[in-house]
C-alpha positions as CSV (number, residue, x, y, z in Angstrom):
1,M,-18.3,-13.2,-158.8
2,D,-17.5,-9.3,-158.8
3,I,-16.8,-7.7,-162.1
4,I,-13.4,-6.3,-162.3
5,K,-13.2,-2.8,-164.0
6,E,-10.1,-2.3,-165.9
7,D,-8.5,1.2,-166.4
8,Q,-6.5,0.0,-169.4
9,V,-6.4,-2.9,-171.8
10,L,-3.3,-4.3,-173.2
11,D,-3.6,-6.9,-176.1
12,C,-0.3,-8.9,-176.3
13,T,-2.0,-11.5,-178.7
14,G,0.5,-13.2,-180.9
15,L,3.6,-12.0,-178.9
16,L,6.0,-14.4,-177.4
17,C,8.1,-14.3,-174.2
18,P,9.5,-11.8,-173.2
19,M,7.3,-9.4,-174.8
20,P,4.0,-9.8,-172.8
21,I,6.0,-9.1,-169.7
22,V,7.9,-6.1,-171.4
23,K,4.7,-4.5,-172.6
24,T,2.9,-5.3,-169.2
25,K,5.6,-3.6,-167.3
26,K,5.5,-0.5,-169.6
27,A,1.7,-0.4,-169.3
28,I,1.7,-0.6,-165.4
29,D,4.3,1.9,-165.2
30,G,2.0,4.4,-166.9
31,L,-0.9,3.7,-164.5
32,E,-1.6,5.3,-161.1
33,S,-1.3,3.3,-158.0
34,G,-4.4,1.1,-157.5
35,Q,-5.4,1.3,-161.2
36,V,-6.1,-2.0,-163.0
37,L,-4.5,-3.3,-166.1
38,K,-6.3,-6.1,-168.3
39,M,-3.7,-7.9,-170.3
40,I,-4.6,-10.5,-172.8
41,A,-2.0,-12.9,-174.3
42,T,-1.8,-16.1,-176.3
43,D,1.6,-17.3,-175.1
44,A,1.2,-20.4,-173.0
45,G,4.2,-19.3,-170.9
46,S,2.3,-16.1,-169.9
47,P,0.4,-17.5,-166.8
48,P,3.6,-18.5,-164.8
49,D,5.4,-15.5,-166.2
50,I,2.8,-13.0,-165.0
51,A,2.4,-14.6,-161.6
52,A,6.1,-14.5,-161.1
53,W,6.5,-10.9,-162.3
54,S,3.5,-10.0,-160.0
55,R,5.2,-11.5,-157.0
56,Q,8.5,-9.8,-157.9
57,T,7.2,-6.4,-158.4
58,G,4.4,-6.2,-155.7
59,N,1.7,-5.6,-158.4
60,E,-1.4,-7.5,-157.5
61,L,-2.6,-10.3,-159.7
62,L,-6.3,-9.9,-159.2
63,L,-7.5,-12.6,-161.7
64,S,-5.8,-15.0,-164.2
65,T,-8.1,-16.9,-166.5
66,E,-8.2,-18.6,-169.9
67,D,-10.7,-18.3,-172.6
68,G,-10.6,-20.0,-176.1
69,G,-6.8,-20.0,-176.1
70,K,-6.5,-16.4,-174.7
71,F,-5.1,-15.9,-171.3
72,I,-6.6,-12.9,-169.4
73,F,-5.0,-11.1,-166.6
74,F,-6.2,-8.3,-164.3
75,L,-3.2,-6.6,-162.5
76,K,-3.6,-3.9,-160.0
77,K,-0.6,-1.5,-159.7
78,A,0.9,-1.3,-156.2
């Protein structure tokens, strides 16, 4: 598996919907096109929320994984 190199990390641990999405949008807005954001969340609603947000905004969800109760997302800015 290729290693994804993130340009920025956003820790949304402990935040509940809609805050992970709100903070992800703000972080992505601050990136250049093609840069990658790694977002970490503990809200169980985050995987479907991030997938839907990615489809709606055109930002690419490169990877979505779960590790010990933490959901980790790699998003590439469109």
